[in-house]
C-alpha positions in Angstrom: -9.8 -55.9 -22.6 -7.0 -53.9 -21.2 -6.5 -55.9 -18.0 -3.4 -58.1 -17.6 -3.8 -61.6 -16.3 -2.5 -60.4 -12.9 -5.0 -57.5 -12.8 -7.9 -59.8 -13.8 -6.9 -62.3 -11.1 -6.9 -59.6 -8.4 -10.2 -58.1 -9.5 -11.9 -61.5 -9.6 -10.4 -62.6 -6.2 -8.6 -65.6 -7.6 -5.1 -66.6 -8.9 -3.4 -66.3 -12.2 -3.3 -70.0 -12.4 -7.0 -70.2 -12.0 -7.5 -67.7 -14.8 -5.3 -69.8 -17.1 -7.2 -73.0 -16.2 -10.5 -71.3 -17.0 -9.2 -70.2 -20.4 -8.0 -73.7 -21.2 -11.3 -75.2 -20.1 -12.9 -72.9 -22.7 -10.6 -74.3 -25.4 -7.9 -71.7 -25.5 -4.2 -72.2 -25.0 -4.0 -69.4 -22.4 -5.2 -66.0 -21.3 -3.7 -64.1 -24.2 -5.4 -66.2 -26.8 -8.7 -65.9 -24.9 -8.2 -62.1 -24.7 -7.6 -61.8 -28.5 -10.6 -63.9 -29.4 -12.8 -61.9 -27.1 -11.6 -58.7 -28.6 -12.3 -60.0 -32.1 -15.8 -61.2 -31.2 -17.1 -58.7 -28.7 -17.0 -55.5 -30.7 -19.7 -53.0 -29.7 -22.6 -52.5 -32.2 -21.6 -48.8 -32.3 -18.3 -49.9 -33.7 -19.7 -52.2 -36.3 -22.0 -49.6 -37.8 -19.0 -47.8 -39.2 -18.2 -50.8 -41.3 -21.7 -51.5 -42.5 -21.8 -49.7 -45.8 -25.3 -49.9 -47.3 -26.2 -50.0 -50.9 -28.1 -46.7 -50.8 -25.4 -44.8 -48.8 -24.3 -41.6 -50.5 -20.6 -40.8 -51.1 -20.1 -38.6 -48.0 -21.5 -41.4 -45.9 -19.3 -44.1 -47.6 -16.3 -41.9 -47.1 -17.1 -41.4 -43.4 -17.8 -45.1 -42.8 -14.5 -46.2 -44.4 -12.5 -43.7 -42.4 -14.2 -44.7 -39.2 -13.7 -48.4 -39.9 -9.9 -47.8 -40.3 -9.8 -45.7 -37.2 -11.6 -48.3 -35.1 -9.3 -51.1 -36.5 -6.3 -49.1 -35.2 -7.9 -48.6 -31.8 -8.9 -52.2 -31.5 -5.4 -53.4 -32.6 -3.7 -51.1 -30.1 -5.9 -52.5 -27.3 -5.0 -56.1 -28.0 -1.3 -55.6 -29.0 0.6 -57.2 -26.1 3.4 -55.0 -24.7 5.7 -58.0 -23.8 5.4 -59.5 -27.3 6.0 -56.1 -28.9 9.1 -55.6 -26.8 10.4 -59.1 -27.8 9.8 -58.3 -31.4 11.7 -55.0 -31.1 14.6 -56.7 -29.4 14.8 -59.4 -32.0 14.8 -57.0 -34.9 17.3 -54.6 -33.2 19.8 -57.4 -32.8 19.2 -59.1 -36.1 22.1 -59.8 -38.4 19.7 -59.9 -41.3 16.1 -58.9 -41.4 13.6 -60.2 -44.0 9.9 -59.6 -44.6 7.6 -62.1 -46.3 4.1 -61.4 -47.5 1.6 -62.2 -50.2 -1.2 -60.1 -51.8 -2.1 -57.1 -49.7 0.3 -58.2 -47.0 3.1 -58.2 -49.6 2.6 -54.4 -49.9 3.2 -54.1 -46.1 6.4 -56.3 -46.4 7.8 -53.9 -49.1 6.9 -50.9 -47.0 8.7 -52.5 -44.0 11.9 -53.1 -46.0 11.9 -49.4 -47.1 11.4 -48.1 -43.5 13.9 -50.3 -41.8 16.5 -49.7 -44.5 16.2 -45.9 -43.8 17.3 -46.4 -40.2 20.3 -48.6 -41.3 19.1 -52.2 -41.0 19.9 -54.7 -43.7 16.4 -55.5 -44.6 14.9 -57.4 -47.5 11.4 -58.1 -48.6 9.9 -60.8 -50.8 6.4 -61.2 -52.1 7.3 -64.2 -54.3 6.9 -67.7 -52.7 9.8 -69.3 -54.6 12.1 -66.4 -53.7 11.0 -66.5 -50.1 11.9 -70.2 -49.9 15.4 -69.6 -51.4 16.0 -66.6 -49.1 14.9 -68.6 -46.1 17.2 -71.5 -46.9 20.2 -69.2 -46.6 19.4 -67.8 -43.2 21.1 -68.7 -39.9 20.9 -68.1 -36.2 20.7 -64.4 -35.4 18.6 -63.6 -38.5 15.0 -62.6 -38.2 12.0 -63.1 -40.6 8.7 -61.2 -40.2 5.9 -63.1 -41.8 2.8 -60.9 -42.5 -0.5 -62.7 -43.2 -4.0 -61.6 -42.3 -5.3 -65.1 -42.3 -2.2 -66.7 -40.9 -3.0 -69.6 -43.2 -1.0 -68.9 -46.4 0.6 -72.3 -47.2 3.5 -71.0 -49.2 4.4 -68.3 -46.7 4.2 -70.7 -43.8 6.4 -73.3 -45.6 9.0 -70.6 -46.1 8.9 -69.6 -42.5 9.3 -73.3 -41.5 12.5 -73.4 -43.7 13.8 -70.2 -42.0 13.1 -71.6 -38.6 14.9 -74.8 -39.4 17.9 -72.8 -40.4 18.0 -71.1 -37.0 16.2 -67.8 -37.8 13.7 -66.2 -35.4 10.2 -65.8 -36.7 7.9 -62.9 -35.9 4.3 -63.1 -37.2 1.8 -60.3 -37.8 -1.7 -61.8 -38.2 -5.4 -61.3 -37.4 -6.3 -64.8 -36.1 -5.3 -66.4 -32.8 -5.9 -69.9 -34.1 -4.0 -70.1 -37.3 -1.2 -72.3 -38.6 1.4 -69.4 -38.6 1.4 -69.4 -34.8 3.0 -72.9 -34.7 6.1 -71.7 -36.5 6.4 -68.3 -34.8 8.5 -67.2 -31.9 6.6 -63.9 -31.4 3.1 -63.1 -32.7 1.7 -59.6 -33.0 -2.1 -59.5 -33.6 -4.3 -57.1 -35.5 -8.0 -56.9 -35.2 -10.1 -56.2 -38.3 -13.6 -57.3 -39.0 -14.5 -58.3 -42.5 -17.7 -57.3 -44.3 -19.0 -58.0 -47.8 -17.4 -54.9 -49.3 -14.5 -54.5 -46.9 -12.0 -57.2 -47.3 -9.0 -57.6 -45.1 -6.9 -55.7 -47.6 -8.4 -52.5 -46.4 -8.5 -52.0 -42.6 -6.2 -54.9 -41.8 -3.5 -53.5 -44.0 -3.8 -50.2 -42.1 -3.3 -52.1 -38.8 -0.3 -54.1 -40.2 1.3 -50.9 -41.4 0.8 -49.3 -38.0 2.5 -52.2 -36.3 5.5 -51.9 -38.7 5.7 -48.2 -38.0 5.7 -48.9 -34.2 8.4 -51.5 -34.6 10.6 -49.1 -36.7 10.3 -46.4 -34.0 11.0 -48.9 -31.3 14.1 -50.2 -33.0 15.3 -46.7 -34.0 15.1 -45.4 -30.4 17.1 -48.3 -29.2 20.0 -47.1 -31.4 19.0 -43.5 -31.6 22.2 -41.8 -32.7 23.0 -44.4 -35.3 19.5 -44.4 -36.6 19.4 -40.7 -36.9 22.7 -40.6 -38.9 21.4 -43.3 -41.2 18.1 -41.4 -41.8 20.2 -38.4 -42.8 22.4 -40.6 -45.1 19.5 -42.2 -46.9 17.7 -38.9 -47.2 20.7 -37.3 -48.7 21.2 -40.2 -51.2 17.7 -39.7 -52.6 17.6 -35.9 -52.5 19.1 -35.4 -56.0 16.2 -37.4 -57.4 13.7 -34.8 -56.3 12.9 -31.5 -58.0 
């Protein structure tokens, strides 16, 4: 799972082009999509047991399984998160004139958290969890602006329609999603994938949200370290501004 296309080609004694052709013959757009799908499907049974909460489990067991499921989701997401795509996302955000986050349901919470964290380092960031407001905000964007669309399924109609408006206005689109074959990919310039398996009692709003938050945190740190001095000053300013509100 950790091999690049070049490393896989070398180990298999073939070329990168041959690897791509193989992936396409299997119905994938390329190596990255194949790699993501493989990581989503081929999870070891030892990993799945953490998620399988049984009806007769006691509370300590339930607690352990929930924590282990979240930990494994983070490990799996880290394995599949493409370095090149992550760097592109950091560069887009670091150079954005305006930064907006769109999400609905559980992903809406992540969007609000992202606004808070990027605002602390001095970026003009806005979050919306309302589809009508998202559409209006998107219609006012222009080239140089960036929208981060957060959707576990990648198939939220309202969200995707707002992203389409933003793209039409010239904004760049970054998607955070769990599925390699979902409508959100068609409108996105950069896609950052999470990996979270669903079970009867563990909907995506649990482990997937943890992975989405981790990606946001990594993006914040990546952007902050690109403008280290300025980010540090802004963190101090925003901290001082809220200090009187604490006991």
